[in-house]
N, C-alpha and C positions, 0 to 999 in steps of 0.2 A: 286227510287225504280228501281229494275230489274226483268226479267222475265227469268227463265230458264226452258228449255223443255228438260226432260231426256226421252231418248228413245234408243232402241237398233236398230241399222241400219240393221241388218240381222233378221229381225222379220216379222211377218204376218201384224203387224200395222205400219210398216215403211212407207209404200206408203201414207197412211192416214195423218200421222204426216208431211211428207214432203209436201203434197198438203196444208195442214193446214198452215205450215210454208210460203209458196208461197203466199196463199191467204191473209195471215195476213199482210205480208208485201206490198203486192198490196193495200189492203183497208186502211192501217194505215201509211204507210210509216216507219214503224219501223221494224227492224230485230231482231227476238228474239235469245237469245243465246242458243245454244244446247249443251248437254253433254252426252257421251255413258257411261252408268253405267259399262261397262266391261273394262274401262281404271282405272289406279290407282287414277287419280283425281276425277273420276266418282264415283268410290267405296267409296272414303273417303266422297264426298259430299252426297251421298245416305245414309251414315251411320250417317253423322251429322243430316240430316233432316228425318231420318226413312222413306226413300223413298224404297219401295219394290215391288211396281207394275209399270209397263211400258206399254204405256207411261204415264208420270207424268208431270205436269205442276206446277211450284211453283212460286210465287210471293214473292219477298223478299224486306224489307225496305233496305233504305241505310246502315244501321247498322246491316244487315243480319239477321234480325228477320223475320220469316216466315209470310207473311200476308194472304196467301191462299194457297191451295193445291188441286190440280184436279188430281184424279186418274183414269188410265184406259181409256176406251172409253165407251161411246162417249166423244169426247173432248168437252171442253167448247166453248160456242159461241165466236166469236172474240171480240164482244163487252165487254163480261165479262172480258176476259184478258187484253184488251186495256186499261181498267180503271187503271190497275197497271203499265202502260208503261209510261216512261217520255220521 
């Protein structure tokens, strides 16, 4: 499984997301993948998974099926997301 954090780097919530990513890595030892929805790849990803609110955190199975999606703030707890990280 993999977890992707979709957020706009130039947004009001960017600081909160960056703090979350740092805390997540410190507590779990795992680095979450990030994606900017304003890039071509980000746009296509968001369209494929119907992500329209940022930040969003999406957990995907190995075959890219959505397992869970958290939208907006407040962000989910680190333990909720770490369940999906291998």
